[in-house]
N, C-alpha and C positions, 0 to 999 in steps of 0.2 A: 716293260710296262705290263701291269696286270690286265687280264681280259675278263676280271670280275667286273659286274656292273656296278659301277660308284654313283650312287645318288647325287643329286645336284646340292642337297642341303641334309643336315643331320650327321655330318661327318666330324668326329672328333680327332684332331691332329695332335700328334705328339712329336717328338723329335725324331723319333724312329719308326712310326707307324701312322696310318690313317686307319681309323676304327669306326665302324657304323653296324648296325642292325638291320638285316634284310625283313622284308614282308613275312618270311617264314619262320621268324624269330631266332635266327642263326647269326651270330655275330661273325661279321667279316673284318679282316685286319690285312692291310697290305704294307708290307715293311719295304721303307724307304731305301733305296740302293746305297751301297758304299760306306755304310756307317758301322761302327763298332758299337753294339748294344751294351751298355753298362748295367750294373745293378740298378742304378737310379732310373735308367730307360725303363727297365723290366717292371719296376714298381709303378711307374707312371702307366705303363700300358695295361698291366692289370687292373689299375685304379680306372682305366679308361674302358676296359672290359665290364667293370662293375658299373660304371657310369651308363653306357649305352645299353646294358642289359637291364636297367631299372633296379638293380640290387637283387635280380633272380638268377640263380645258375642256369647258364645257357650252354648251347653246342657252339663250337668256333671254328671257322675256316680261315686259316692264315696263309696268305701267298707270300713266300719267300723266294720266290723264281728270279726275282731282279735283284736280290739281296747278295751283293759280291763280296761283302765283308764279314764279320762273324760277332758272336756275342762273348763277352767274357765269361770265365768260369762261374762266377758269383751270380751273373745273369743268368746262366743255364741252369744251375741249382735253384734259383728262385721260380723260374717258370716251372720246373718240375715239381716245386714244394707245394706245401698245404695252402699257402696264401692264393696261389692261382687256383687251386682245387675249390676254394670256397666261391669261385666265381664260373668255373667251366665244368660241365659234365662230360665232355668229350672234346677232342681236338683233332681236326685233320689239317696236316701241313702240307702245302704245295711246294714242291721242290723242284729245280731247273734240270738236273741231270742225273745220270746213274751215280756220279761222284758224290753230288749233294745227297742222294738217297743212301749212299754207303756211310757217308759222314753223319748224316741223320741217325741211321740204324745204331752206329756206334754211340752217339749221343744217349739214344734211347736206352743202349745197354748199360751205361755209367750212371745215368739219371733217370731212375725208373719213377714214373709219375703214378699218382694214385687215381688217375682217370684215363679212359682209353685215349690213346693217341697213333693215328697211323700217317703215313707218308704216301702223298699221291703226287702225280705229275701233271695231271688235268683236273680242274675244278668239277666237272660233272660227276666222276666216280666219287669225289670226295664229298660233294653235297649229297649224292645219293647214300653213301654210308651215313653220315649224319642224321640225314632225315629218317632213315630207317631205324637208328637207335631212337630218335625222337618219338617216332611211331610205336614202337614197342613199349616206350614208357607212357604212352597216351598224353603225351604233350601238346 
């Protein structure tokens, strides 16, 4: 289970994620455990980012630590592609283990994003990184 503070309301729930925006204007998403994310799921999640972000490009913190399954190649390519870049300025991914980090870095090597993306194991440094980027841009 995620230790991100989940609000009581204002959460958009897709088949594979819970998505909301924090008071700091950073989008949060928690991936549901045990599901394979398909291209259709990825498209729905990116639309969810656009919805909760009010159509404005935002920073995003995605908690994948409880995610025991995977994403299809098409879903990974879509997340790394220009459609997602229309809605996010940078992404911090929370991963559970060093193996997850290794797999994530491998994914990043194969799927270059057009936005900054970093892997973290804890929410605090991830959020600090995103907020430092946000402050640099004066958002």
